[in-house]
Phi, psi and omega in degrees: 000128178293135179295148181250125176239136175240150177254198188224138174258116182280083184276007172253008177109161183228161183194169169277002175241170179287132176256123180279184179143155171090149175056045167082007180281161181303145181298333179232111180255319183221169183304140172249083182292342179233105181295153187274067179280164177297321181295315183287317173304323180290325173298318177297309185299319182291325179288322178299316177304311183293326185282338177118011173283143179283319187212179177219128179284136173241122188282172176230147182145173181288345184269003182214172176291154179299129184293315180301307183296314182301309180292328178301321182283317180297326179304330183284353177247019179220169184239314183253328185308136178263163183237115184272084191276113177281134174211160184254117183305335184280355183270339177222164176288151178300322179296312179297318180294323175296320177293315181300320178296318180298318181294315182300315180304311181295317188281344182247358184076038177077037188252023182255130165243151182242118173263102188278123179243110183286329181105114182261000186237111183296324182300312182291320177307314179301327179293339173261018177081018180249113187251013177287148174275175193303312180296324179290327175300318179295316180297320176296324172303321176298315175297318176301311179294326175302310179297310184301312181298320175297314179299321181294338178269006177079019177281150164277130184244127171230116182220124176245086181274183176285332181236344182226143179218128172230149175234134177045047178279135181203148175263139175283333177217125180276156179286146180219105004279164174294122182302140172283142185256124177253136187218135174237176183136136187249348185284160181301322175290327176295319179292331179290315185288324177293321180300326184274334191230342184283157168260322180230126174266126178258134171241152170284168191288071172280167174304151185307316181303319183283324174295322179297318180300313187293315179299323180296319182290315176297319179301317179292325176296314176304320182298324178298333180263009179073027183239156172232134181250153168265162185236142178224168181219143183254122186216152160270172181209140171228101185237131182221175181297330174228160181295326183299316181290329179290314180289332171300321180292319177297324178291325177300314179300313183298321177298336178278358177267105180283155186299321178297322180289314177304315181296314181296317177296315182295322176300314181294319181291331177293343178273352185299141174270358183285127177288326173298321179293318176304318178294322180294320177298319180299339183291330183237341181054027177075005180261145179276353180263153178061042187277346173275093191271356175193152183309123178070007178249115191244132185261013186297323184302325186289351175296327185235005185224135174282164178078219184299123188230017179236153181228144170277127185233125176160187177289165184300323174298314181298319179293320178298321175299320179293322179297319176300320178294321175289328179297322179299341178269000180104011180271118183249345182233135182238123182253107187246164178198171180189164183245126350284156190291332178291305183294316181297329175300321178290320177304313178289314183291333181264335188257324183261314189301314177301330177293318178294322179300317181298331183267003178077018179264350186208145169220151183290124182296343176268004180081007180287153173291145185256094184241145178286135174283160178304144177276067182243107182301140176214165187227148173260000000 
């Protein structure tokens, strides 16, 4: 199987420094030198498309632009790229969400992927009118996905669940193709819901041994339901012609984290209800020391950013080797990002992807030749 790579649309703004957000972190952590305009996001989307990324993840939350509206606009300025739209089941009815997905597929030529985010922060959920506790939110997500999947199959749906109820629900037009569902979460109930309803289980970038343990658990749960999942991982990336250049860039980003900001962000993240966020925090413990937690896996991003907090850092060859290490554990999809997102897409797309192609692990989805660029250092 050819590896699949997705990029990221920074709908909370972009910069040459780390831009924070998510999981209760302050709305403004670092400078947003590049506002998330449709023009700039479309520039990133076109670059990702040309370089060979299959899709682009768009986040959800009060700290960024709405994912549905933004991707609908950006899709009109791209041709092949798919959009991994993050959305929260508690914010819309399942019938409306199924209809929105169906419309998106028709209007974009089938370029929608769905990243289901249950919501790990009760305070933020309450701001949206959602007062369920975390476990109940996951139970509602299960009912939500049950309804949506039946609607996508053209069924009439009547369901009186514990948290959701629909009567005589039906779509006038089903999506073609049916969008794949990506799902993350590390708590026991999250793993159970993923096993029953996800197509792709996403984990944040933990060291390989921890990732292996998690995928084994979710794989066993899925098998009990007669299902098989694919696995993906969410990581940042800093890749350069030499390891020295890559680590120098990581050091530059780290130098931009003032102590007050790190302290404030860590205090906010410590209050998170997310098990995945707790696991991210445990990788660095709020310290600037010992941030390389596995060869070429750097936990520095998580000092000022909620959610995905680790980056692959190294030469193009080293980063390719780490990707192969995760692939050996069953990870086939990689959702990547970097600061700034336009330039970092080129560093990875021109430096790492051709190396994987040369080893038969990746091919350009658009059919373009995969050639190594000249090893001539350059700077943006």
